[in-house]
C-alpha positions in Angstrom: 58.3 43.8 35.7 55.6 41.1 35.3 55.6 38.2 37.8 57.0 35.0 36.4 53.7 33.2 37.1 51.8 35.8 35.0 54.1 35.2 32.0 53.8 31.4 32.3 50.0 31.7 32.6 49.9 33.9 29.5 52.1 31.5 27.6 50.0 28.6 28.6 46.8 30.3 27.5 48.3 31.3 24.2 49.4 27.7 23.6 45.9 26.4 24.3 44.5 29.0 21.9 46.9 28.0 19.2 46.2 24.3 19.6 42.5 24.8 19.7 42.5 26.8 16.4 41.1 30.0 17.9 37.6 29.1 16.8 36.0 29.3 20.2 32.6 28.0 21.1 30.8 26.7 18.0 27.2 25.3 18.2 27.3 21.6 17.1 31.1 21.4 17.2 31.9 22.1 20.9 30.2 21.0 24.2 26.6 22.3 24.2 23.1 21.6 25.5 19.7 22.9 24.6 16.8 22.7 27.0 13.6 24.3 28.2 13.2 25.5 31.8 9.9 26.3 33.5 11.0 29.8 34.5 10.8 33.3 33.0 13.5 34.6 30.7 14.6 37.1 33.3 15.0 34.4 35.9 16.9 32.2 33.5 19.1 35.1 32.5 19.9 36.0 36.2 20.8 32.4 37.0 23.0 32.0 34.0 24.8 35.3 34.7 25.4 34.3 38.3 26.8 31.0 37.2 28.9 32.7 34.5 30.5 35.0 37.1 31.0 32.2 39.6 32.7 29.7 37.3 33.5 30.9 33.8 35.4 34.1 34.1 38.2 32.5 36.1 40.8 34.4 38.0 41.8 36.0 34.7 38.6 38.0 34.7 37.7 37.3 31.1 35.2 39.9 29.8 31.5 39.1 30.0 28.9 40.6 27.7 25.3 40.1 29.0 22.1 41.7 27.6 18.4 41.1 27.6 16.8 42.4 24.4 14.6 45.4 24.5 11.6 43.3 23.7 12.3 41.1 26.8 12.0 38.0 24.6 15.6 37.0 24.3 18.9 37.3 26.2 22.5 36.5 25.6 25.6 36.0 27.8 29.0 35.6 26.2 32.5 35.2 27.8 35.4 36.0 25.5 39.2 35.7 25.7 40.6 39.2 26.6 43.1 39.6 23.8 41.9 37.5 20.9 38.1 37.8 21.4 37.8 34.0 21.1 34.3 33.0 22.4 34.8 30.8 25.5 31.2 30.4 26.4 27.8 31.5 25.2 24.3 31.2 26.7 21.4 32.2 24.4 17.9 32.3 25.8 14.5 32.8 24.1 11.2 33.3 26.0 8.6 30.7 24.9 6.0 32.4 27.1 6.0 34.3 30.5 7.0 31.2 32.5 9.0 29.1 30.0 12.4 29.7 28.4 14.4 27.9 25.8 18.1 27.9 26.6 21.2 27.1 24.5 24.5 26.7 26.3 27.7 26.4 24.3 31.3 26.1 25.6 34.7 26.3 24.0 35.7 22.7 24.9 39.0 23.6 26.5 40.0 23.9 30.1 37.1 25.0 32.4 34.8 25.7 29.4 34.0 22.0 28.8 31.1 19.5 29.1 31.3 19.7 32.9 30.7 23.5 32.6 27.8 22.9 30.2 26.2 20.4 32.7 26.8 22.8 35.7 25.3 25.8 33.7 22.2 23.7 32.9 21.8 22.7 36.6 22.4 26.3 37.7 19.6 27.6 35.4 17.2 24.7 36.2 17.7 24.7 40.0 19.0 28.2 40.8 22.2 26.9 42.6 25.6 28.1 41.4 28.3 25.4 41.3 31.1 24.6 38.9 30.0 20.9 38.9 26.5 19.5 38.4 25.5 17.6 41.6 21.9 17.1 40.4 20.9 13.9 38.7 20.0 14.3 35.0 17.8 11.2 34.9 17.3 8.1 37.0 19.9 5.3 36.6 18.6 2.4 34.5 18.2 0.1 37.6 16.1 2.9 39.3 13.6 3.4 36.5 10.0 2.4 37.2 8.7 -0.7 35.4 
């Protein structure tokens, strides 16, 4: 017999899916960021995968699909809901050159897959430090800008 907490957790997740419309992460409609990092595609991919496993699969162990293309010019990491296949998070990377990568991070917008997760993923890829919150400043505060 299933534990009562497992049943409650499943019911809660099912409710969230129903309320969110099951669309999952959609570029332009859910929290996202696109940025260029001064690191190789392989390094960006490894950092994104480490961050994904650290913060995005949760204790429910949602499946992760991760692959670098055969031509070594693009990579993709996706986290999906186990039963429905709803896309919870997606990181797409394109090599600009050997030492520069364009990254698109897109989250579902529900629970741990929110703007905080986008910001943390960006920081993890940029700085190589896994954390579920971004502790790095994105830009100087207005009062700190040089004149």
